[in-house]
N, C-alpha and C positions, 0 to 999 in steps of 0.2 A: 282432533276430537279426543278429549280425555275419557277414560273409562271409569265409571263410578266404582268405588270400593265400599265395603261395609261401613255403616255409620250414618249415612244420609237417611232422612225420613221423608216419606212420600205419602200423600193423600190421593187416592184414586177415587174419583167420583163417577160411578157407573162402571161396574165390573162385569160387563157383558162380553161380547165376542173379542173386541180389541182390548178393552180394559182388563178382562180376566187374563188374557195372555200377558199383558204388561205386568200384572200382579205376580204371576208365576215366575216371570223372569226377574223381577225385582227381589222377590224372596230368595231366588237362587243366587243372586248377587250379594246377599247379606244385608239388604236394606230393611229398615223398619217400615212396615206397610200398614196404613190404615185405609180401609175401603168402605165405600158407601154403596148400598144397593137397596132397591125396594122389593127384591125378590127373596123370600125366606129360604128357599132351597139353595140359591146362590150364596146367601149369607152363611148357611151351614157349611157349604163347601169351602168358603173363604176362611172360616175359622179352622177347619180341618187342615187347610193348606199351611197355616202358620201365621196368618195376619195378626199383628199386634192388637188390632181392634177392628171390629166390623160394626158398622152403623146401618141399621135398617130404617130407612126414611126416604121420603120424597124430596129430591133436591130442591124443588120449587118452594118448599116451606123453609122455615128457619129452625125447625126442631132439631136438626142435625148439628147446628152450630156448637152447642154445648159439648157434644160428644167429640167434636173435632177440635179439641183445645190447642193442639200443636205443642210447640212450634214445628213447622214443616219446612224443609228445604225446597221441596217441589210439590206441585199439585197438577194432576192430570184430570181434565174434565172430558170424559168420553161417554157421557150419558146418552142413551138412545131415547127416541120419542116415546112418551107414555101414552100410547094409543095412536091410532091413525089420524091423518088429516091435520088441518091447521090448529085445532084446539090442542091436540097432543103436542104438536111442535112448539106452540107458544109456551105451554106450561113447562115442558122439559128444557127447551133451549133458551128462550128469552127470560121467562120467570126464574128458571134455574140459574142462569148466569147473573141475574140481578141479586139473587140470594147469595151467590158466591161473592159478589161485590160487597155486600153488607158484611159478610164473614171476613173478607180480606181486610176490611177497615179496622178490625180488632186484632190483626196479626202483626208480628214484627215485620219490619220492612226488609226487603232484599231477597225475597224468594223468587222462584220462577214458576209460572203457570202456563200450561199448554192445553189448548182446546182443539179437539178433533172435529172440525167442521166438514164441509163437503163441497165438491165441485158442482153440486146442485145449486150453488149461489149464482152460477153463470147461466144466462139464458141462451147463449149462442148455439146455433146448429148450422146446418148447411155446409158442413165440412170445415168450419172455421178453426183456426189455431187459437187456443185460449191460454194466455199466461196470466200472471197475477195482476197485470195492469188492465185486463179486460173489464169493461163495464159490467156491473151486476144489476143494473136497473132492468126491470122486466123479467125477473127470474121466476115469476109466479109466486103464489102465496107462501108455499113452504120454503122456497129458496130465499124469499125476502125475509122470512123469519130467521133462517139460519144466518143471514147477513146481519140482521139486527142483533143477534146474540154475539157476533164478532165485535160489533161496535160496543156493546155492553161490557165485553171482556176488556177491551182497550181502556174504556173509561174507568172501570173499577180497579184494574191493575195499576193504572197511572196514579190514581188517587191514593192507593195503598203503598206505592213505592215498590211494586213488583215488576219484574221483567215478564213479558208475555210473548207467546207465539201462537199463531193459528195454523193448523195443518188442514188444508182443504183436500180431503182424501177422495181419490177416484173410486171406482167400483171395487169394493173389498171382497176378496175371495180367499179361500184357504181351507184347512181341515174342517170338515163339517159344514162348509158353506160354499157350495159349488153347484148352482142351479142347473146350468146347461148340462154339466156332466151327469147329474142325477137324472135329468130327463132322458138322456141317451141311454143310460143304464137301464131305465125303465122300459126301453123299447120304443120311445117316441120317434116317429119317422118324419114329422113335419113340425117345424118350430115357428112361432109367431115372430113378426118383425121383418125389417128390411135386411137382406143378406149383406148389402154393401155398407151398412152403418158400422162405424168404428166403435169398438169397445175400448174404453180406457180403464185399466185395471191396476190394482195394487194388492199384493199378497198381505194377509193379516200380519205376518211376522215383519214385513217391511214397514208397515204402518207403525208397529211397535218400535222398530229401529229408528224411525224418523222422530218419534217422541224422545227416545234416548239422546239422539243427536241434538235436540233442542236443549234438554236439561244439562248436557255436558258441554255446550258451546262456550267459548270464551266470554267473559263478562261483557266485553265491548259489543258483542252480537246480541241484539235485543229488539223486541217489539216489531216482529216481522210476520208476514203472511207467506206461506209456502203452499204451492200445489204439490201433491204427493201422488205419483203414479210410477209405473215401471218405465214410462217414457217410450213405450213400444206398442202403440195402439194397433189393433188388428181388427179386420172386419168380422162380423158375426159369422159369416160363411167360412172364413178362414179358421176361426176357432172351432166351429162345429165340425168341419171336415177333419181337422187334426185329432180332435177328441174321438170322433167316430173311428178313425184309423187305429188309434191306440186300443180301442175296445173291440176291434174286429167287427164293427157294426156298419150298416149301410149309411152313406152320407145323407143327412136329413135334407128335406126340402124346406123352403121358407115361404111364408105367406102371412097375410094379415091375421088369419085365425089360427092355422095350424091345428095340432091336436088339442091345444089348450083353449080353443074357442075364443081366441082374441085376448084372453086374460093371462097374466103371468102367474102360474100356479104357486110360485114361491114368493109372491107378494111384493116384488120389487119393480118399481116403475123403470122402464127403459129410458136411458138418457138420450139426448139428441145426438145426431151424428156430428162429431167434432174431434179435434185432436187436442188433448190437454197437454200443455207444455210444462214439464216439471224439471226444468234445468236450474232454476234459482236455488232450490234446496241443496243440490249437489255443489253448486258454486260457493254458497255462503257457509254451509254446514259440513261439507264433505261427505254428505250421505250418499250411499250407493245402494241400490236394491240387491238383496241376496238373490232374488228371483227376477232377472232382468227382462223376462218376457213371459207370456202365458204358457209357453212350452215348458219352461223350467218350473214354474209354479204348479201347473196341473200335472206335470210329470212326477213331481214329488208326491202329490196327492195320490195319484194312481199307483205309484210304487210304494205307498204306505210310509213315506218318510216325513 
């Protein structure tokens, strides 16, 4: 995998948790960065960070096309849902990807576009092992919309002569995003959910690293879907017990309600019990996680690294 040097230009669509981290790294590497966000506060921060251009717009519309004149070597679409539920998912992911397709049609051929999707496209539970060949039928409304956006990406990129990659990210955690750790720090002694259910995780910085691996892959590698996780699933009970030990707290109990009354106070739906297999991304791209399991990742967070 080659390392990018200064001179490339990249358009980042959605500069939130993962996208914002990618922008910071791209700027540090000397790339020319244009970023799109619908959040005025984030837009101001992106300008202050040194982005060549910041576009304040909704990806689903076409107003941003004129501002993103390009040309760009790379495009990263890591937009998040504009509101909860199916309506927000359809607008941000499906309609947003269709807008990208219309924009790509007017761009020079030969670029690379990466889309951060989710392992939420898979319906499997019950301890199943899930790789990229697993069926996505029956994933539920939001999972189906995520899969529809992937199809739109492939269609739009093929028509425009662009190479494309889909990264199906497992549960993202990292600095500022660590729900179970926050709960334990707050003194929660009972957590909702099944203790034996496996958690499939990927650190934010490793998700960013997977995007870089796509952009810098040899030209012959193209048009692929990859699961991205640390490939080291652990049960909720195992993660909670380890975190509690690091904090010097009592090991929490589990139940359907817990202290959270059955709801996840951090707003994230718990995934089914399964093992996400993320071997292909390493085999094809040579990507390896910097944080190979939850202990390494959470250990860096707790240690302030």
